[in-house]
N, C-alpha and C positions, 0 to 999 in steps of 0.2 A: 458307375461303373462297370469295368467286366473283366472276371480276373485274369484274362490275357495280357490287360492291362499293368499290369506287373511286369512284363519283360522290357516295359518300356525304357527302365533302366538300361534296360543291352547297347540303346542310340548313343550317346553321349561314350558309354562303354566301347563301339566297334568303332566311337569316331581315336578314342582315345588310345585305342590298340597299334591305330592306323600311326599317328603321331608317334610315338613312342619306342614304334616297328617295333610289339611282340611275334613278329612270323605270321606267315600264311594262314595255318589253321589256326590262331585262337582271333584275328580279324574278320577270317571269312563267317565262323563262329557266331560272333559277336552278333555282326551284319547279319545274320542270317537271320539271327533270331528275334534282330530288334525289326527287322520287316513284319511280322505276322500283328504286331499290336496298333503298326504304322496302317495295314495291309486292314484291320477293324477300325478305325477314325476314318480314312477315305472311305470305307463302304458308308459309312455310318452317314458322313457327311454329304454326299452323292445322295443317296436317299429323303436325309433331310431337307439339300438341294431338291430336289425332284418332288414331294410335298408341295413345296410353293413355285415351284413353274409348271406345274402340269402334267402329264404322263409322255406326251411325243417328247418335253425337250429334258424330261424328267431321264428318259428310257435311251435316251441319247447322251445324256452327261453317264450315267449305270455303264455301260456300251462302252465310252470313251478312257473314262476313269479306272474303270471296276478291271481294265488290263493296265493299268499305268506301273506296277511295282513290277509284272513280267516282264515289260518293253524295259524295264530301267534295267534289271537283270540281264538281258538277254542282250542290251547294247553293253553293259559293261564287260559282260563273256566276251563277245566281240572282240572287242578293246580288245582286254586284256590275253587274246589269242586262245 
């Protein structure tokens, strides 16, 4: 368990803030903070898969999923205008 995993509590907080319409700034802040532990979990997962799949496939997985958080943020920012 890593200390940053404490921030995982912001995942449901971000969902709740959107549903309960807390406003743009609190919703953004909760979701922005929630990305930190989720990115760490995603990175650890791809590294664990890389151990089992070999160096070439593992590198492809890291390159593909390593930028997933940035792509999600970018697509949502473009959609929002």
